[in-house]
N, C-alpha and C positions, 0 to 999 in steps of 0.2 A: 623404456615409459612402462609403470607400470597398470594393470589391468583397470584401476581405479581412476587413474590419469582420462583412460579412454573411454570410460562411461562419464566424467566429466566434460569430454568434449562431443560426444554422439548427444544425438538429438534426442530431447525427450520423445519416448513413447507417445506420450496425450498428444503431443503436437503432431503426431505421424497419425494420428485415427484411431489406434489400436487401445483398446480400452481395458478396462483393468478387469482379470476375473470377480464375479460373485462369489460369496461364501459359499453357492449349492455347487458350484462348478469347482473352486478348491476341496469341500466336501469329496466330490465324486474322484477327482484327481487320488486323493490320500487311499480312498479304496481302492482303486485300482490299484496302486503303487505295493497295496500287501498283498493282491490275488499273486499264486503262480501263472508264470508264463503262459501255461496251456490255457488257463482262464483268461487271460489278457488276450490271447488271442482271439478266444468268443467274445468278448467285450467289443476285442475288433470288428469282429464278422456282424454281430448286431449292431455297431454302429452302421459299416456301411449299410445294412440291410434297410436301415432307417433311412439313412438318406436317399437310396435308390427309391423307397416306397413314396418320400416325399415328392422325390423328381418327378416319378411317374405320374404321381397325384396334380402334380402343378404343367405337365403336360397334357395332360386330359383336360384340368380345368382351362388352359389356354386355348386347346382344340374345341371345347365348347362354344366359349367367347367367342370364336375367329370364324365359327360357321354361324352364330346367329346373325348374322346380314342375310346369309343366302337362304335360310330358312323365314324368315321373313315374311314372304312373300305367301308363303303355303299356309304358315301359322295363323297369321293376319289376314283371314279373308272372311267373307259375309256369311259363306256358306258355312265355315267351322263357327261363327261367333256365337252358336249355341251353346257347344262345347265350352267356350271361355266363361257363360255365366252359369254353368252349375256347379 
């Protein structure tokens, strides 16, 4: 069986929730392909850094949201209401 036959029998990626690449994603991949291996490693490190930073920011936002009910009694009281109006 040829690879073309396999592709015909395989379900469409679109039916499996995989989206097509955007033009900017394709352009970025082409630029990365033109880099020497050492620079590709730097790009990969930078992408890992960005993902880690995004993950940390998500954790911070989640922790802040989770702590709001605990602090509500401290923040929402008559003694401190004057600061809310300022």
